[in-house]
Each structure stands twice: as C-alpha cells, then as structure tokens.
C-alpha positions as CSV (number, residue, x, y, z in Angstrom):
1,M,-3.0,13.4,-1.8
2,P,-4.5,10.6,-4.0
3,C,-8.3,10.7,-3.9
4,G,-11.5,9.9,-5.8
5,K,-15.1,11.0,-5.9
6,A,-17.8,8.4,-5.2
7,L,-20.0,7.9,-8.3
8,Y,-22.4,5.7,-6.3
9,S,-23.2,5.0,-2.7
10,Y,-21.7,1.8,-1.3
11,E,-22.9,0.0,1.9
12,G,-20.2,-2.6,1.9
13,K,-20.7,-6.4,1.5
14,E,-18.0,-7.7,3.7
15,P,-16.4,-6.7,7.1
16,G,-13.6,-4.3,6.2
17,D,-15.4,-2.6,3.3
18,L,-15.6,1.2,3.4
19,K,-19.1,2.6,3.4
20,F,-19.7,5.8,1.6
21,S,-22.3,8.0,-0.2
22,K,-22.5,9.3,-3.7
23,G,-20.4,12.5,-4.0
24,D,-18.0,11.6,-1.0
25,I,-14.4,12.4,-1.6
26,I,-12.4,9.3,-0.5
27,I,-8.6,9.3,0.2
28,L,-7.0,6.5,-1.8
29,R,-4.3,4.7,0.3
30,R,-3.4,1.9,-2.1
31,K,-4.6,-0.1,-5.1
32,V,-5.3,-3.7,-4.1
33,D,-5.9,-5.0,-7.6
34,E,-7.6,-3.8,-10.8
35,N,-11.0,-4.0,-9.1
36,W,-10.4,-2.7,-5.5
37,F,-8.8,0.2,-3.6
38,H,-8.1,0.6,0.1
39,G,-9.2,4.0,1.2
40,E,-10.2,6.4,4.0
41,L,-13.2,8.5,4.7
42,N,-13.9,10.5,7.9
43,G,-11.3,8.4,9.8
44,S,-12.7,5.1,8.7
45,H,-10.6,2.8,6.6
46,G,-11.7,0.0,4.3
47,F,-11.9,-1.6,0.8
48,L,-13.9,-0.1,-2.0
49,P,-14.7,-1.1,-5.6
50,A,-12.6,0.8,-8.1
51,S,-15.6,1.1,-10.4
52,Y,-17.5,3.1,-7.8
53,I,-15.2,6.1,-7.9
54,Q,-13.8,8.6,-10.3
55,C,-10.1,9.3,-9.6
56,I,-9.4,13.0,-9.0
57,R,-5.8,12.5,-8.0
58,P,-4.4,9.1,-8.9
59,L,-2.1,7.1,-6.7
60,S,1.7,7.3,-7.3
61,Q,3.1,4.7,-9.7
62,T,6.1,4.2,-7.5
63,P,6.2,0.5,-6.5
64,P,6.2,-0.3,-2.8
65,Q,9.6,-0.7,-1.2
66,G,10.8,-2.2,2.0
67,K,14.0,-2.7,4.0
68,A,15.0,-6.2,5.2
69,L,15.4,-6.3,8.9
70,Y,16.7,-9.9,9.0
71,D,18.5,-12.3,6.6
72,F,16.2,-14.9,5.1
73,E,17.2,-17.9,3.0
74,V,14.9,-20.3,1.3
75,K,15.7,-23.9,2.5
76,D,13.5,-25.9,0.2
77,K,13.4,-24.3,-3.2
78,D,10.7,-26.7,-4.4
79,Q,8.3,-26.2,-1.5
80,D,9.0,-22.4,-1.1
81,K,9.2,-21.6,-4.8
82,D,7.3,-18.3,-4.3
83,C,9.6,-17.1,-1.5
84,L,12.5,-14.7,-2.0
85,T,15.9,-14.9,-0.4
86,F,17.1,-11.6,1.0
87,T,19.8,-10.1,3.2
88,K,19.4,-7.6,6.0
89,V,20.4,-4.1,4.8
90,R,23.5,-3.2,6.8
91,T,24.1,0.5,7.5
92,P,27.8,1.4,7.8
93,M,28.7,2.5,11.2
94,I,30.8,5.7,11.4
95,D,32.9,5.9,14.6
96,H,34.7,9.1,13.8
97,Y,34.6,12.0,11.3
98,V,37.7,13.3,9.6
99,N,37.5,17.0,8.6
100,P,39.0,17.2,5.0
101,G,39.8,20.9,5.4
C-alpha cells in the first residue's frame, strides 16, 4: 500500500487538510499535483503537502481510468474546447453458450 512518513507535524491550513504529527505513517491515496497528496491517517482523509513526507512506498504510476456510462458529444467545440466526446462502453450480451466439444 502506498505510504509516506511525516517529516514534520502539520496542523492544516484549510478545511479538508489532513492533520498529522512528525513520524506518522500516512496512507497515500492519490497525488493531486507536484505539491500535494490526498491521504489517510487513522480513518481521517485529507490533503497534505508533498514536501512534509518521505515516500516509503510510492503510488502506482498507472494513470487513472474510467468507464463511460453514457454517450457524450460536445455541441459547441469553441465553448467546450476542454471537453472530450466519448461513447458508452457497450458490453456484448451473450444469450446462449455453444459448447465447442
């Protein structure tokens, strides 16, 4: 499981920050950006500065993936230039099985 050891104590500056003490082992859930992680400690979740921890087990380098539940098409390409068009993943339906043997 990805985790890091706290190099310093952190009281948090914003709601949603994770409070921890120097030496705590924090479970790393995801990297928000170069400066922040989202982690867990004793059942509490929140954001923590990356510079406050030493990674013991780094996060996986696998990019996040998802499955489209619905079709989505961009109508106005100028206004929605940052949006992606995607199609719902269709799973083939098997209505019977033929035994090849």
